[in-house]
N, C-alpha and C positions, 0 to 999 in steps of 0.2 A: 395911666388910667387902668382900672381893673377890667378884666375881660367880661363880656356880657354874661357868660355862663356862670360867673361868680357873683353876679348881682343878687342881692337879697339872700345870700347863702346862710345867713343867720336864721332865717325862717325855715322851719322844717319842710321836708319835701311834700308832705300831705297838704300843705297850704301854698307853698311857693309854686309848685308845678301847676295846680289848678289856676292860680292867679295869672301866671304868664300865659297859660293856654287861653284863658278867657280874654285877656288883654289882646293877644294876637288875633283872636277871633273878631273882636270889635274892630280892630284896624283893618283886617282883611275884608270883612263885610262892608265897611265904609268905602274902601277902595273900589269894591265891585258894585257899589250903589245898592246894596241889599240892606235897605234901611231897617226893615222889621227885625231880622236876626240881630243886627247891631244893637238895637234897643233892648232886646231880651237878654243879651249878654251883659248889658249894663246892670241889670238886676242881679244876676249871678255874681258879677264882679263886686257889687256892693256888699253882698253877703260874705264874700271871701275877705274883703278889706276889713269889714267889721270884726271878723274872727281874729284877724291878725292884730288889729289895734287892741282888742280885748286881751289877747294873749300877751302882748307887749306890756300892758299895764299890770297884769297879774304876775308877770315873770314866769309864766308857764303857758305854752301854746297848746291849743287843741290839736288833735291828730288830723282832723278833717274840718272843712268849713261847716258852720252851723247857721241855721236861720232862726233868729229870735222870734218868739210868738208875736211880739209887738216891736217891729223894727224901729219905729220912730222913738219910742221910749228907751229902747236899748241904746240907741245912738246918743240920746240925751244923757244917759248915765255915764257914757264915755267922757263927758265933759267934767265929771267930778274927779277924774284921774289927774293928779298934780305932779306925778313922778315921771311924766313923759314929755317929749317936745310939744310946744304949743300947737303945732300943726296937727299932731296926733290927738291933742285934747280938744281943740276948738274947731279948726278949719275943716279937717277931713270929716269929723263926725257931723258937721253941719251940711257938708256936700252930699253925703251918702243918702239922706232921706230924699233929696231932690232927684238923685239918680233913680232911686227906688220908685218915686212917684211917677217918673216917666215910664217906668216898666209897668206899673199897675193901672194908672188912670189916664193915659193918653190913648191915641188910636192903636198903639201897639197892643193894648189889652182889650179894647172895645171898638166895635164898628159903629160909625155914625159921625155926625158933625159935617159942617159945610166945607171946611178946609182941612185937608190932610196934613198933619204936622210932622209926619214921619221924618222927612229930610232935615228940617231944622232941629228936631229932637235929637237926631243922630249926631248932628254937629255938636250939640250941647254935651251929649254923652261922651263923644270922643275927646273933646277938649277937657272935660272934667277928669276922665280916666288918664289922659296924658299927664295932667298936672299931679294927680295922686301918685302915679307910678314914679314920676320924677322926684316927688317929695320922699317917697319910701326909700329910693336909692340914695338920695342926698343924706337923709337922716342915718340910715344904717351904715353908710360908708364915710360920713363926715366929709362929703365932697362939695365943691362949689356947684351952684346951680347949672352952669354951662357943662361941666363934666358929667354931672348926673344925667342931663338931657341926652348927651351922646350915648350913654349906656342904654337909656330908655329907647332911643332910636334903633339901636342894635337889637334890642329885645323885640321891637315891633317890625322887624324885617318882613316885608310883604311877600306872601307866597302867591304867585300867579301860575295857573296851570300851564301856560305857554312856556314857562321857564323851568327847565329840569336842573336839578343839582344833586351831586353825590356828597356834598359837604366840602369838597375841595375845588370843584370847577362847576361852571354853569353853561347851559346851552339853551338857546331859544329854539323851541320845537316848531314854531310856525315859520318855516323857511320862506314862505311867500311874502313875509314882511320885509320892507326895505331896510337897509342897513341902519339908517338913523333911528328908526323905530325899534329895531332890535337892540341897539346900543342903549337907548333910553330905558327899555325894559330891564336890561341887565343892571344898569346903574340904580334904578328905582328899587330893585330887589336885593341890593347889597348895601346895607346901612351899618354905621352912619356914613361911611365913605368907602370908596374902592380905589384900587391901584390901577393906573393906566395900563401897565403891562399885562395885568390880569384881564382887563377888558379887551385888549387887543387879542390875547390868546383865546379867550372864551368866544369872542365874536367871529374869529377866523376871518377877519376882514382881508380881502384880497389885496388891498393897497393901503399901506401905512400912511401914505401922504393924504389919501382921501379920508381915512380914519381920523387923522389929526384935524383935518379941515372941518369935519362934522363936529368934533368936540369944541373947536374954537367958535363955530357957528352957534352951537348950543349955549356956550358961555356968553356970547354977545347978546343972545336973545334972553339971557337970564333963566334958561331952563336948568342949567347946572352951574356949579361953581367949580371951575377948572384951574387948579394950581399946577401949571406946567412945570415949574421948577421942582416942586416936591413930587410931581407925578401922581396927584390925588384928585379925586372927583367927588362932589356931593350933589345930590339932587336938590333942587330949589322948588318952592311952591308952584311956580308956573310949570315946571317940569312934571310935578305930580299931577297937575290938572291935565297936562298933555297925555300922561299915562292913562288917566281915567277915560279920556276920549278914545284912546286906542282900544282899551278893554271894552268899552261900550260898542264901538264900531265892530269889533271882532264878534261880540255876542250877537249883535244884530245880524251879521253875516251867517253865523251858525244857525240862527232861527230860520232865516230864509232858506238855507240849504235843507233843513229838516222838512220845511213845508213843501219844497219841491219834490221830495222823495215820496210824499203821501199820495 
């Protein structure tokens, strides 16, 4: 499998770097329950994807993302391109206006209404962006869907302020967290999978026996997928939900501390 930093290398830096930056922003904001920024990023993400699809069809990419004067009509014109994969001609061009509509005409853009749709809108934005990113990687590298998704997972590696990294190792800065929570934070911020020996070293767990017990417990609760023979770990959806709870709890504690200082 190609390395994540090689993903979409065919796309020029002026488009690829903003694309990955916006995608990571969407994932990060969603993880932190910051629904409003997540939706706004979906609008910028749509403009970058449009520019990439337009460049692919023309055989020449623009140096930077551009915003068409009429986004809906511009996406419709992409459907006339017959020299590109069908997902680039039909599926993605029809998804982009929906993403853009959430940006412009839901509560992210306007105040009012009886029910705040921000959370469910963010779920829709994240799901659509995940699929589009996976499709770009699959098409550009001629990869099976499963392999493409692994690369997208690596691109979406979550950045949590409580976890420091120098690119080679990581440390959980919130030392008051219990070891199981620290382990889950490290696993969740290392995608698509991490090596058990790295986790042991990064966590500096005082007891390897207890460390392994925690991992097996996580596995039995389906918070992670733990392949003990290969020494690899992957976060599972229930584990991601647990991380969201940890982040929310930590944020609440921070707010309370600030209030006490006033």
